[in-house]
PyMOL CGO cylinders between C-alpha atoms (Angstrom):
from pymol import cmd
from pymol.cgo import CYLINDER

trace = [
    CYLINDER, 2.55, 11.08, 30.61, -0.31, 11.84, 28.18, 0.3, 1, 1, 1, 1, 1, 1,
    CYLINDER, -0.31, 11.84, 28.18, -2.84, 9.07, 27.73, 0.3, 1, 1, 1, 1, 1, 1,
    CYLINDER, -2.84, 9.07, 27.73, -3.41, 7.89, 24.14, 0.3, 1, 1, 1, 1, 1, 1,
    CYLINDER, -3.41, 7.89, 24.14, -6.40, 9.41, 22.37, 0.3, 1, 1, 1, 1, 1, 1,
    CYLINDER, -6.40, 9.41, 22.37, -9.37, 7.04, 22.24, 0.3, 1, 1, 1, 1, 1, 1,
    CYLINDER, -9.37, 7.04, 22.24, -12.32, 7.94, 20.03, 0.3, 1, 1, 1, 1, 1, 1,
    CYLINDER, -12.32, 7.94, 20.03, -15.28, 5.65, 20.80, 0.3, 1, 1, 1, 1, 1, 1,
    CYLINDER, -15.28, 5.65, 20.80, -17.89, 5.41, 18.07, 0.3, 1, 1, 1, 1, 1, 1,
    CYLINDER, -17.89, 5.41, 18.07, -21.03, 3.44, 18.93, 0.3, 1, 1, 1, 1, 1, 1,
    CYLINDER, -21.03, 3.44, 18.93, -24.31, 2.95, 17.12, 0.3, 1, 1, 1, 1, 1, 1,
    CYLINDER, -24.31, 2.95, 17.12, -26.69, 0.47, 15.55, 0.3, 1, 1, 1, 1, 1, 1,
    CYLINDER, -26.69, 0.47, 15.55, -26.14, -1.54, 12.37, 0.3, 1, 1, 1, 1, 1, 1,
    CYLINDER, -26.14, -1.54, 12.37, -26.34, 0.49, 9.19, 0.3, 1, 1, 1, 1, 1, 1,
    CYLINDER, -26.34, 0.49, 9.19, -25.61, 3.83, 10.80, 0.3, 1, 1, 1, 1, 1, 1,
    CYLINDER, -25.61, 3.83, 10.80, -22.32, 4.08, 8.93, 0.3, 1, 1, 1, 1, 1, 1,
    CYLINDER, -22.32, 4.08, 8.93, -19.93, 3.27, 11.78, 0.3, 1, 1, 1, 1, 1, 1,
    CYLINDER, -19.93, 3.27, 11.78, -17.33, 1.34, 9.82, 0.3, 1, 1, 1, 1, 1, 1,
    CYLINDER, -17.33, 1.34, 9.82, -16.80, 3.75, 6.91, 0.3, 1, 1, 1, 1, 1, 1,
    CYLINDER, -16.80, 3.75, 6.91, -16.99, 6.72, 9.26, 0.3, 1, 1, 1, 1, 1, 1,
    CYLINDER, -16.99, 6.72, 9.26, -14.61, 5.27, 11.84, 0.3, 1, 1, 1, 1, 1, 1,
    CYLINDER, -14.61, 5.27, 11.84, -12.06, 4.32, 9.24, 0.3, 1, 1, 1, 1, 1, 1,
    CYLINDER, -12.06, 4.32, 9.24, -12.29, 7.76, 7.68, 0.3, 1, 1, 1, 1, 1, 1,
    CYLINDER, -12.29, 7.76, 7.68, -11.87, 9.52, 11.04, 0.3, 1, 1, 1, 1, 1, 1,
    CYLINDER, -11.87, 9.52, 11.04, -8.88, 7.31, 11.88, 0.3, 1, 1, 1, 1, 1, 1,
    CYLINDER, -8.88, 7.31, 11.88, -7.23, 8.06, 8.54, 0.3, 1, 1, 1, 1, 1, 1,
    CYLINDER, -7.23, 8.06, 8.54, -7.87, 11.80, 8.86, 0.3, 1, 1, 1, 1, 1, 1,
    CYLINDER, -7.87, 11.80, 8.86, -6.44, 11.94, 12.38, 0.3, 1, 1, 1, 1, 1, 1,
    CYLINDER, -6.44, 11.94, 12.38, -3.67, 9.40, 11.69, 0.3, 1, 1, 1, 1, 1, 1,
    CYLINDER, -3.67, 9.40, 11.69, -4.90, 7.05, 14.40, 0.3, 1, 1, 1, 1, 1, 1,
    CYLINDER, -4.90, 7.05, 14.40, -5.24, 3.27, 14.58, 0.3, 1, 1, 1, 1, 1, 1,
    CYLINDER, -5.24, 3.27, 14.58, -8.67, 1.69, 13.99, 0.3, 1, 1, 1, 1, 1, 1,
    CYLINDER, -8.67, 1.69, 13.99, -10.42, -1.21, 15.64, 0.3, 1, 1, 1, 1, 1, 1,
    CYLINDER, -10.42, -1.21, 15.64, -13.67, -2.77, 14.36, 0.3, 1, 1, 1, 1, 1, 1,
    CYLINDER, -13.67, -2.77, 14.36, -15.07, -4.66, 17.34, 0.3, 1, 1, 1, 1, 1, 1,
    CYLINDER, -15.07, -4.66, 17.34, -18.05, -5.80, 15.37, 0.3, 1, 1, 1, 1, 1, 1,
    CYLINDER, -18.05, -5.80, 15.37, -15.72, -7.75, 13.09, 0.3, 1, 1, 1, 1, 1, 1,
    CYLINDER, -15.72, -7.75, 13.09, -14.38, -9.49, 16.22, 0.3, 1, 1, 1, 1, 1, 1,
    CYLINDER, -14.38, -9.49, 16.22, -17.87, -10.71, 17.18, 0.3, 1, 1, 1, 1, 1, 1,
    CYLINDER, -17.87, -10.71, 17.18, -18.46, -11.78, 13.59, 0.3, 1, 1, 1, 1, 1, 1,
    CYLINDER, -18.46, -11.78, 13.59, -15.15, -13.66, 13.54, 0.3, 1, 1, 1, 1, 1, 1,
    CYLINDER, -15.15, -13.66, 13.54, -16.04, -15.44, 16.80, 0.3, 1, 1, 1, 1, 1, 1,
    CYLINDER, -16.04, -15.44, 16.80, -19.45, -16.34, 15.29, 0.3, 1, 1, 1, 1, 1, 1,
    CYLINDER, -19.45, -16.34, 15.29, -17.82, -17.67, 12.13, 0.3, 1, 1, 1, 1, 1, 1,
    CYLINDER, -17.82, -17.67, 12.13, -15.41, -19.79, 14.17, 0.3, 1, 1, 1, 1, 1, 1,
    CYLINDER, -15.41, -19.79, 14.17, -18.22, -21.33, 16.20, 0.3, 1, 1, 1, 1, 1, 1,
    CYLINDER, -18.22, -21.33, 16.20, -20.32, -22.00, 13.11, 0.3, 1, 1, 1, 1, 1, 1,
    CYLINDER, -20.32, -22.00, 13.11, -17.32, -23.70, 11.50, 0.3, 1, 1, 1, 1, 1, 1,
    CYLINDER, -17.32, -23.70, 11.50, -17.02, -25.95, 14.59, 0.3, 1, 1, 1, 1, 1, 1,
    CYLINDER, -17.02, -25.95, 14.59, -20.73, -26.81, 14.48, 0.3, 1, 1, 1, 1, 1, 1,
    CYLINDER, -20.73, -26.81, 14.48, -21.42, -25.35, 17.89, 0.3, 1, 1, 1, 1, 1, 1,
    CYLINDER, -21.42, -25.35, 17.89, -25.10, -25.00, 18.80, 0.3, 1, 1, 1, 1, 1, 1,
    CYLINDER, -25.10, -25.00, 18.80, -25.37, -21.22, 19.07, 0.3, 1, 1, 1, 1, 1, 1,
    CYLINDER, -25.37, -21.22, 19.07, -28.59, -21.44, 21.05, 0.3, 1, 1, 1, 1, 1, 1,
    CYLINDER, -28.59, -21.44, 21.05, -26.62, -23.21, 23.84, 0.3, 1, 1, 1, 1, 1, 1,
    CYLINDER, -26.62, -23.21, 23.84, -24.91, -20.35, 25.73, 0.3, 1, 1, 1, 1, 1, 1,
    CYLINDER, -24.91, -20.35, 25.73, -22.82, -22.74, 27.81, 0.3, 1, 1, 1, 1, 1, 1,
    CYLINDER, -22.82, -22.74, 27.81, -21.49, -24.52, 24.70, 0.3, 1, 1, 1, 1, 1, 1,
    CYLINDER, -21.49, -24.52, 24.70, -20.75, -21.17, 23.05, 0.3, 1, 1, 1, 1, 1, 1,
    CYLINDER, -20.75, -21.17, 23.05, -18.85, -20.00, 26.16, 0.3, 1, 1, 1, 1, 1, 1,
    CYLINDER, -18.85, -20.00, 26.16, -16.69, -23.15, 26.31, 0.3, 1, 1, 1, 1, 1, 1,
    CYLINDER, -16.69, -23.15, 26.31, -15.89, -23.10, 22.57, 0.3, 1, 1, 1, 1, 1, 1,
    CYLINDER, -15.89, -23.10, 22.57, -15.12, -19.37, 22.57, 0.3, 1, 1, 1, 1, 1, 1,
    CYLINDER, -15.12, -19.37, 22.57, -12.30, -19.94, 25.08, 0.3, 1, 1, 1, 1, 1, 1,
    CYLINDER, -12.30, -19.94, 25.08, -10.36, -21.87, 22.45, 0.3, 1, 1, 1, 1, 1, 1,
    CYLINDER, -10.36, -21.87, 22.45, -10.63, -19.34, 19.59, 0.3, 1, 1, 1, 1, 1, 1,
    CYLINDER, -10.63, -19.34, 19.59, -7.67, -17.08, 18.85, 0.3, 1, 1, 1, 1, 1, 1,
    CYLINDER, -7.67, -17.08, 18.85, -8.56, -13.77, 17.16, 0.3, 1, 1, 1, 1, 1, 1,
    CYLINDER, -8.56, -13.77, 17.16, -6.16, -11.21, 15.70, 0.3, 1, 1, 1, 1, 1, 1,
    CYLINDER, -6.16, -11.21, 15.70, -7.34, -7.78, 14.55, 0.3, 1, 1, 1, 1, 1, 1,
    CYLINDER, -7.34, -7.78, 14.55, -5.22, -5.55, 12.34, 0.3, 1, 1, 1, 1, 1, 1,
    CYLINDER, -5.22, -5.55, 12.34, -5.55, -1.87, 13.27, 0.3, 1, 1, 1, 1, 1, 1,
    CYLINDER, -5.55, -1.87, 13.27, -4.45, -0.09, 10.11, 0.3, 1, 1, 1, 1, 1, 1,
    CYLINDER, -4.45, -0.09, 10.11, -7.50, 1.90, 8.91, 0.3, 1, 1, 1, 1, 1, 1,
    CYLINDER, -7.50, 1.90, 8.91, -6.34, 1.61, 5.31, 0.3, 1, 1, 1, 1, 1, 1,
    CYLINDER, -6.34, 1.61, 5.31, -6.07, -2.17, 5.56, 0.3, 1, 1, 1, 1, 1, 1,
    CYLINDER, -6.07, -2.17, 5.56, -7.97, -3.57, 8.55, 0.3, 1, 1, 1, 1, 1, 1,
    CYLINDER, -7.97, -3.57, 8.55, -7.64, -7.31, 8.91, 0.3, 1, 1, 1, 1, 1, 1,
    CYLINDER, -7.64, -7.31, 8.91, -9.22, -10.04, 11.02, 0.3, 1, 1, 1, 1, 1, 1,
    CYLINDER, -9.22, -10.04, 11.02, -7.84, -13.58, 11.51, 0.3, 1, 1, 1, 1, 1, 1,
    CYLINDER, -7.84, -13.58, 11.51, -9.17, -16.62, 13.35, 0.3, 1, 1, 1, 1, 1, 1,
    CYLINDER, -9.17, -16.62, 13.35, -6.46, -19.07, 14.39, 0.3, 1, 1, 1, 1, 1, 1,
    CYLINDER, -6.46, -19.07, 14.39, -4.26, -17.63, 11.62, 0.3, 1, 1, 1, 1, 1, 1,
    CYLINDER, -4.26, -17.63, 11.62, -6.92, -17.77, 8.90, 0.3, 1, 1, 1, 1, 1, 1,
    CYLINDER, -6.92, -17.77, 8.90, -8.00, -14.58, 7.10, 0.3, 1, 1, 1, 1, 1, 1,
    CYLINDER, -8.00, -14.58, 7.10, -11.75, -14.36, 7.60, 0.3, 1, 1, 1, 1, 1, 1,
    CYLINDER, -11.75, -14.36, 7.60, -12.43, -10.80, 6.38, 0.3, 1, 1, 1, 1, 1, 1,
    CYLINDER, -12.43, -10.80, 6.38, -14.78, -12.05, 3.63, 0.3, 1, 1, 1, 1, 1, 1,
    CYLINDER, -14.78, -12.05, 3.63, -16.56, -15.03, 5.22, 0.3, 1, 1, 1, 1, 1, 1,
    CYLINDER, -16.56, -15.03, 5.22, -17.58, -13.07, 8.33, 0.3, 1, 1, 1, 1, 1, 1,
    CYLINDER, -17.58, -13.07, 8.33, -19.82, -10.93, 6.10, 0.3, 1, 1, 1, 1, 1, 1,
    CYLINDER, -19.82, -10.93, 6.10, -21.92, -13.90, 5.00, 0.3, 1, 1, 1, 1, 1, 1,
    CYLINDER, -21.92, -13.90, 5.00, -25.69, -14.01, 5.62, 0.3, 1, 1, 1, 1, 1, 1,
    CYLINDER, -25.69, -14.01, 5.62, -25.25, -16.92, 7.98, 0.3, 1, 1, 1, 1, 1, 1,
    CYLINDER, -25.25, -16.92, 7.98, -22.83, -14.98, 10.20, 0.3, 1, 1, 1, 1, 1, 1,
    CYLINDER, -22.83, -14.98, 10.20, -24.92, -11.82, 10.01, 0.3, 1, 1, 1, 1, 1, 1,
    CYLINDER, -24.92, -11.82, 10.01, -28.01, -13.72, 11.13, 0.3, 1, 1, 1, 1, 1, 1,
    CYLINDER, -28.01, -13.72, 11.13, -26.20, -15.39, 14.05, 0.3, 1, 1, 1, 1, 1, 1,
    CYLINDER, -26.20, -15.39, 14.05, -23.82, -12.78, 15.44, 0.3, 1, 1, 1, 1, 1, 1,
    CYLINDER, -23.82, -12.78, 15.44, -26.26, -11.19, 17.91, 0.3, 1, 1, 1, 1, 1, 1,
    CYLINDER, -26.26, -11.19, 17.91, -26.87, -14.60, 19.47, 0.3, 1, 1, 1, 1, 1, 1,
    CYLINDER, -26.87, -14.60, 19.47, -23.15, -15.09, 20.07, 0.3, 1, 1, 1, 1, 1, 1,
    CYLINDER, -23.15, -15.09, 20.07, -22.60, -11.50, 21.16, 0.3, 1, 1, 1, 1, 1, 1,
    CYLINDER, -22.60, -11.50, 21.16, -25.26, -11.89, 23.87, 0.3, 1, 1, 1, 1, 1, 1,
    CYLINDER, -25.26, -11.89, 23.87, -23.26, -14.62, 25.68, 0.3, 1, 1, 1, 1, 1, 1,
    CYLINDER, -23.26, -14.62, 25.68, -21.54, -12.94, 28.68, 0.3, 1, 1, 1, 1, 1, 1,
    CYLINDER, -21.54, -12.94, 28.68, -18.38, -15.04, 28.46, 0.3, 1, 1, 1, 1, 1, 1,
    CYLINDER, -18.38, -15.04, 28.46, -17.92, -14.13, 24.80, 0.3, 1, 1, 1, 1, 1, 1,
    CYLINDER, -17.92, -14.13, 24.80, -18.18, -10.47, 25.71, 0.3, 1, 1, 1, 1, 1, 1,
    CYLINDER, -18.18, -10.47, 25.71, -15.66, -10.89, 28.52, 0.3, 1, 1, 1, 1, 1, 1,
    CYLINDER, -15.66, -10.89, 28.52, -13.15, -12.55, 26.23, 0.3, 1, 1, 1, 1, 1, 1,
    CYLINDER, -13.15, -12.55, 26.23, -13.50, -9.96, 23.47, 0.3, 1, 1, 1, 1, 1, 1,
    CYLINDER, -13.50, -9.96, 23.47, -13.68, -6.93, 25.74, 0.3, 1, 1, 1, 1, 1, 1,
    CYLINDER, -13.68, -6.93, 25.74, -10.40, -8.00, 27.34, 0.3, 1, 1, 1, 1, 1, 1,
    CYLINDER, -10.40, -8.00, 27.34, -8.83, -8.35, 23.89, 0.3, 1, 1, 1, 1, 1, 1,
    CYLINDER, -8.83, -8.35, 23.89, -10.24, -4.96, 22.81, 0.3, 1, 1, 1, 1, 1, 1,
    CYLINDER, -10.24, -4.96, 22.81, -8.89, -3.22, 25.92, 0.3, 1, 1, 1, 1, 1, 1,
    CYLINDER, -8.89, -3.22, 25.92, -5.48, -4.81, 25.38, 0.3, 1, 1, 1, 1, 1, 1,
    CYLINDER, -5.48, -4.81, 25.38, -5.43, -3.51, 21.79, 0.3, 1, 1, 1, 1, 1, 1,
    CYLINDER, -5.43, -3.51, 21.79, -6.45, -0.03, 22.89, 0.3, 1, 1, 1, 1, 1, 1,
    CYLINDER, -6.45, -0.03, 22.89, -3.82, 0.05, 25.63, 0.3, 1, 1, 1, 1, 1, 1,
    CYLINDER, -3.82, 0.05, 25.63, -1.07, -0.90, 23.20, 0.3, 1, 1, 1, 1, 1, 1,
    CYLINDER, -1.07, -0.90, 23.20, -1.94, 1.83, 20.69, 0.3, 1, 1, 1, 1, 1, 1,
    CYLINDER, -1.94, 1.83, 20.69, -0.66, 5.42, 20.53, 0.3, 1, 1, 1, 1, 1, 1,
    CYLINDER, -0.66, 5.42, 20.53, -4.17, 6.58, 19.63, 0.3, 1, 1, 1, 1, 1, 1,
    CYLINDER, -4.17, 6.58, 19.63, -7.16, 4.76, 18.21, 0.3, 1, 1, 1, 1, 1, 1,
    CYLINDER, -7.16, 4.76, 18.21, -10.70, 5.01, 16.85, 0.3, 1, 1, 1, 1, 1, 1,
    CYLINDER, -10.70, 5.01, 16.85, -12.81, 2.11, 18.12, 0.3, 1, 1, 1, 1, 1, 1,
    CYLINDER, -12.81, 2.11, 18.12, -16.23, 1.28, 16.74, 0.3, 1, 1, 1, 1, 1, 1,
    CYLINDER, -16.23, 1.28, 16.74, -18.90, -0.98, 18.14, 0.3, 1, 1, 1, 1, 1, 1,
    CYLINDER, -18.90, -0.98, 18.14, -22.01, -1.08, 20.31, 0.3, 1, 1, 1, 1, 1, 1,
    CYLINDER, -22.01, -1.08, 20.31, -20.60, -0.85, 23.81, 0.3, 1, 1, 1, 1, 1, 1,
    CYLINDER, -20.60, -0.85, 23.81, -17.30, 1.02, 23.42, 0.3, 1, 1, 1, 1, 1, 1,
    CYLINDER, -17.30, 1.02, 23.42, -18.17, 4.20, 25.25, 0.3, 1, 1, 1, 1, 1, 1,
    CYLINDER, -18.17, 4.20, 25.25, -20.25, 2.42, 27.89, 0.3, 1, 1, 1, 1, 1, 1,
    CYLINDER, -20.25, 2.42, 27.89, -18.19, -0.73, 28.63, 0.3, 1, 1, 1, 1, 1, 1,
    CYLINDER, -18.19, -0.73, 28.63, -14.94, -1.16, 26.70, 0.3, 1, 1, 1, 1, 1, 1,
    CYLINDER, -14.94, -1.16, 26.70, -13.56, 2.34, 27.11, 0.3, 1, 1, 1, 1, 1, 1,
    CYLINDER, -13.56, 2.34, 27.11, -15.89, 4.31, 29.42, 0.3, 1, 1, 1, 1, 1, 1,
    CYLINDER, -15.89, 4.31, 29.42, -13.13, 6.85, 30.10, 0.3, 1, 1, 1, 1, 1, 1,
    CYLINDER, -13.13, 6.85, 30.10, -12.57, 7.64, 26.38, 0.3, 1, 1, 1, 1, 1, 1,
    CYLINDER, -12.57, 7.64, 26.38, -12.20, 11.42, 26.00, 0.3, 1, 1, 1, 1, 1, 1,
    CYLINDER, -12.20, 11.42, 26.00, -14.37, 11.42, 22.88, 0.3, 1, 1, 1, 1, 1, 1,
    CYLINDER, -14.37, 11.42, 22.88, -17.59, 9.37, 22.62, 0.3, 1, 1, 1, 1, 1, 1,
    CYLINDER, -17.59, 9.37, 22.62, -19.82, 9.45, 19.57, 0.3, 1, 1, 1, 1, 1, 1,
    CYLINDER, -19.82, 9.45, 19.57, -23.23, 7.79, 19.19, 0.3, 1, 1, 1, 1, 1, 1,
    CYLINDER, -23.23, 7.79, 19.19, -23.86, 7.54, 15.45, 0.3, 1, 1, 1, 1, 1, 1,
    CYLINDER, -23.86, 7.54, 15.45, -27.47, 7.13, 14.35, 0.3, 1, 1, 1, 1, 1, 1,
    CYLINDER, -27.47, 7.13, 14.35, -29.60, 7.25, 11.20, 0.3, 1, 1, 1, 1, 1, 1,
    CYLINDER, -29.60, 7.25, 11.20, -33.28, 6.69, 10.52, 0.3, 1, 1, 1, 1, 1, 1,
    CYLINDER, -33.28, 6.69, 10.52, -34.38, 3.07, 9.81, 0.3, 1, 1, 1, 1, 1, 1,
    CYLINDER, -34.38, 3.07, 9.81, -34.97, 3.59, 6.08, 0.3, 1, 1, 1, 1, 1, 1,
    CYLINDER, -34.97, 3.59, 6.08, -31.53, 5.11, 5.56, 0.3, 1, 1, 1, 1, 1, 1,
    CYLINDER, -31.53, 5.11, 5.56, -29.87, 2.35, 7.53, 0.3, 1, 1, 1, 1, 1, 1,
    CYLINDER, -29.87, 2.35, 7.53, -31.70, -0.34, 5.56, 0.3, 1, 1, 1, 1, 1, 1,
    CYLINDER, -31.70, -0.34, 5.56, -30.77, 1.27, 2.25, 0.3, 1, 1, 1, 1, 1, 1,
    CYLINDER, -30.77, 1.27, 2.25, -27.09, 1.36, 3.24, 0.3, 1, 1, 1, 1, 1, 1,
    CYLINDER, -27.09, 1.36, 3.24, -27.04, -2.22, 4.45, 0.3, 1, 1, 1, 1, 1, 1,
    CYLINDER, -27.04, -2.22, 4.45, -28.86, -3.40, 1.29, 0.3, 1, 1, 1, 1, 1, 1,
    CYLINDER, -28.86, -3.40, 1.29, -26.27, -1.61, -0.85, 0.3, 1, 1, 1, 1, 1, 1,
    CYLINDER, -26.27, -1.61, -0.85, -23.46, -3.28, 1.08, 0.3, 1, 1, 1, 1, 1, 1,
    CYLINDER, -23.46, -3.28, 1.08, -24.91, -6.76, 0.82, 0.3, 1, 1, 1, 1, 1, 1,
    CYLINDER, -24.91, -6.76, 0.82, -26.58, -6.54, -2.58, 0.3, 1, 1, 1, 1, 1, 1,
    CYLINDER, -26.58, -6.54, -2.58, -30.00, -7.29, -1.10, 0.3, 1, 1, 1, 1, 1, 1,
    CYLINDER, -30.00, -7.29, -1.10, -32.93, -6.33, -3.31, 0.3, 1, 1, 1, 1, 1, 1,
    CYLINDER, -32.93, -6.33, -3.31, -35.63, -6.33, -0.63, 0.3, 1, 1, 1, 1, 1, 1,
    CYLINDER, -35.63, -6.33, -0.63, -35.14, -3.15, 1.44, 0.3, 1, 1, 1, 1, 1, 1,
    CYLINDER, -35.14, -3.15, 1.44, -38.19, -3.91, 3.59, 0.3, 1, 1, 1, 1, 1, 1,
    CYLINDER, -38.19, -3.91, 3.59, -36.77, -7.26, 4.61, 0.3, 1, 1, 1, 1, 1, 1,
    CYLINDER, -36.77, -7.26, 4.61, -33.45, -5.64, 5.34, 0.3, 1, 1, 1, 1, 1, 1,
    CYLINDER, -33.45, -5.64, 5.34, -35.10, -3.01, 7.52, 0.3, 1, 1, 1, 1, 1, 1,
    CYLINDER, -35.10, -3.01, 7.52, -37.01, -5.70, 9.40, 0.3, 1, 1, 1, 1, 1, 1,
    CYLINDER, -37.01, -5.70, 9.40, -33.77, -7.66, 9.95, 0.3, 1, 1, 1, 1, 1, 1,
    CYLINDER, -33.77, -7.66, 9.95, -32.05, -4.56, 11.32, 0.3, 1, 1, 1, 1, 1, 1,
    CYLINDER, -32.05, -4.56, 11.32, -34.98, -3.94, 13.66, 0.3, 1, 1, 1, 1, 1, 1,
    CYLINDER, -34.98, -3.94, 13.66, -34.71, -7.50, 15.00, 0.3, 1, 1, 1, 1, 1, 1,
    CYLINDER, -34.71, -7.50, 15.00, -31.01, -7.06, 15.55, 0.3, 1, 1, 1, 1, 1, 1,
    CYLINDER, -31.01, -7.06, 15.55, -31.58, -3.73, 17.33, 0.3, 1, 1, 1, 1, 1, 1,
    CYLINDER, -31.58, -3.73, 17.33, -34.05, -5.46, 19.65, 0.3, 1, 1, 1, 1, 1, 1,
    CYLINDER, -34.05, -5.46, 19.65, -31.58, -8.23, 20.52, 0.3, 1, 1, 1, 1, 1, 1,
    CYLINDER, -31.58, -8.23, 20.52, -28.64, -5.86, 20.93, 0.3, 1, 1, 1, 1, 1, 1,
    CYLINDER, -28.64, -5.86, 20.93, -30.48, -3.32, 23.06, 0.3, 1, 1, 1, 1, 1, 1,
    CYLINDER, -30.48, -3.32, 23.06, -32.16, -5.80, 25.39, 0.3, 1, 1, 1, 1, 1, 1,
    CYLINDER, -32.16, -5.80, 25.39, -29.33, -8.27, 26.08, 0.3, 1, 1, 1, 1, 1, 1,
    CYLINDER, -29.33, -8.27, 26.08, -28.33, -8.56, 29.71, 0.3, 1, 1, 1, 1, 1, 1,
    CYLINDER, -28.33, -8.56, 29.71, -24.63, -7.84, 29.20, 0.3, 1, 1, 1, 1, 1, 1,
    CYLINDER, -24.63, -7.84, 29.20, -23.47, -4.51, 27.69, 0.3, 1, 1, 1, 1, 1, 1,
    CYLINDER, -23.47, -4.51, 27.69, -26.66, -3.68, 25.74, 0.3, 1, 1, 1, 1, 1, 1,
    CYLINDER, -26.66, -3.68, 25.74, -26.60, -1.20, 22.87, 0.3, 1, 1, 1, 1, 1, 1,
    CYLINDER, -26.60, -1.20, 22.87, -27.34, 2.23, 24.28, 0.3, 1, 1, 1, 1, 1, 1,
    CYLINDER, -27.34, 2.23, 24.28, -26.13, 5.82, 24.04, 0.3, 1, 1, 1, 1, 1, 1,
    CYLINDER, -26.13, 5.82, 24.04, -23.09, 6.05, 26.38, 0.3, 1, 1, 1, 1, 1, 1,
    CYLINDER, -23.09, 6.05, 26.38, -23.02, 8.68, 29.08, 0.3, 1, 1, 1, 1, 1, 1,
    CYLINDER, -23.02, 8.68, 29.08, -21.38, 11.82, 27.71, 0.3, 1, 1, 1, 1, 1, 1,
    CYLINDER, -21.38, 11.82, 27.71, -21.61, 10.74, 24.06, 0.3, 1, 1, 1, 1, 1, 1,
    CYLINDER, -21.61, 10.74, 24.06, -22.33, 13.26, 21.33, 0.3, 1, 1, 1, 1, 1, 1,
    CYLINDER, -22.33, 13.26, 21.33, -25.12, 12.11, 19.01, 0.3, 1, 1, 1, 1, 1, 1,
    CYLINDER, -25.12, 12.11, 19.01, -24.35, 12.45, 15.30, 0.3, 1, 1, 1, 1, 1, 1,
    CYLINDER, -24.35, 12.45, 15.30, -27.26, 11.77, 12.94, 0.3, 1, 1, 1, 1, 1, 1,
    CYLINDER, -27.26, 11.77, 12.94, -25.95, 10.60, 9.55, 0.3, 1, 1, 1, 1, 1, 1,
    CYLINDER, -25.95, 10.60, 9.55, -29.33, 10.27, 7.83, 0.3, 1, 1, 1, 1, 1, 1,
    CYLINDER, -29.33, 10.27, 7.83, -28.98, 13.30, 5.57, 0.3, 1, 1, 1, 1, 1, 1,
    CYLINDER, -28.98, 13.30, 5.57, -25.19, 13.65, 5.58, 0.3, 1, 1, 1, 1, 1, 1,
    CYLINDER, -25.19, 13.65, 5.58, -22.63, 12.35, 3.14, 0.3, 1, 1, 1, 1, 1, 1,
    CYLINDER, -22.63, 12.35, 3.14, -19.80, 10.22, 4.46, 0.3, 1, 1, 1, 1, 1, 1,
    CYLINDER, -19.80, 10.22, 4.46, -17.36, 13.12, 4.20, 0.3, 1, 1, 1, 1, 1, 1,
    CYLINDER, -17.36, 13.12, 4.20, -19.76, 15.35, 6.13, 0.3, 1, 1, 1, 1, 1, 1,
    CYLINDER, -19.76, 15.35, 6.13, -20.07, 12.83, 8.94, 0.3, 1, 1, 1, 1, 1, 1,
    CYLINDER, -20.07, 12.83, 8.94, -16.29, 12.44, 9.11, 0.3, 1, 1, 1, 1, 1, 1,
    CYLINDER, -16.29, 12.44, 9.11, -15.90, 16.23, 9.17, 0.3, 1, 1, 1, 1, 1, 1,
    CYLINDER, -15.90, 16.23, 9.17, -18.39, 16.54, 12.01, 0.3, 1, 1, 1, 1, 1, 1,
    CYLINDER, -18.39, 16.54, 12.01, -16.65, 13.93, 14.16, 0.3, 1, 1, 1, 1, 1, 1,
    CYLINDER, -16.65, 13.93, 14.16, -13.16, 15.27, 13.46, 0.3, 1, 1, 1, 1, 1, 1,
    CYLINDER, -13.16, 15.27, 13.46, -14.44, 18.69, 14.57, 0.3, 1, 1, 1, 1, 1, 1,
    CYLINDER, -14.44, 18.69, 14.57, -15.82, 17.15, 17.81, 0.3, 1, 1, 1, 1, 1, 1,
    CYLINDER, -15.82, 17.15, 17.81, -12.42, 15.46, 18.43, 0.3, 1, 1, 1, 1, 1, 1,
    CYLINDER, -12.42, 15.46, 18.43, -10.54, 18.70, 17.73, 0.3, 1, 1, 1, 1, 1, 1,
    CYLINDER, -10.54, 18.70, 17.73, -12.76, 20.57, 20.20, 0.3, 1, 1, 1, 1, 1, 1,
    CYLINDER, -12.76, 20.57, 20.20, -12.47, 17.92, 22.86, 0.3, 1, 1, 1, 1, 1, 1,
    CYLINDER, -12.47, 17.92, 22.86, -8.69, 17.76, 22.65, 0.3, 1, 1, 1, 1, 1, 1,
    CYLINDER, -8.69, 17.76, 22.65, -7.96, 21.47, 22.17, 0.3, 1, 1, 1, 1, 1, 1,
    CYLINDER, -7.96, 21.47, 22.17, -5.47, 22.85, 24.63, 0.3, 1, 1, 1, 1, 1, 1,
]
cmd.load_cgo(trace, "trace")
């Protein structure tokens, strides 16, 4: 029996993971999972409950009671918390500024990694984006991509997404998040073993998608 195709796309914030991953999934007719949205949804849920996010033990206990559901249609990805559609509120500044704190809690990662692996296992083929997919969630994925871009390009993209007018502040915020994500004790952000690095700095979205689809085609040929 042939194993389902898993394309793992990791990289820092602002590198273009979401748009690229959705585009690759649509092009290859695969499912799509945004694991970053799952961490954002968990963060939103804990903020709504008034949990002290600096208290890792309190975060771990509260996270056990949160039910997340992720839609895997690349044309209409969804995310629900206890039945509530949270696709918009998880993109708020408050969630963005707090998600790395929640994502650093080992129990949160255990809960969400289990859910991510279950989603992958139930799919016929899937593109999964995040920060630890190729290293932790799906280390046996036949295709691993590490998507990067220079800091200025990443900041410009994130500012365009959020409507921020201060690109310097956005770049500094991304740098802080990189520091937290890459130095956390559990599943830090890093290039996975065997991953192909794709630099999106000077490429259009279509060019990045083309490059990754070509890598997938080569890896799965024959």
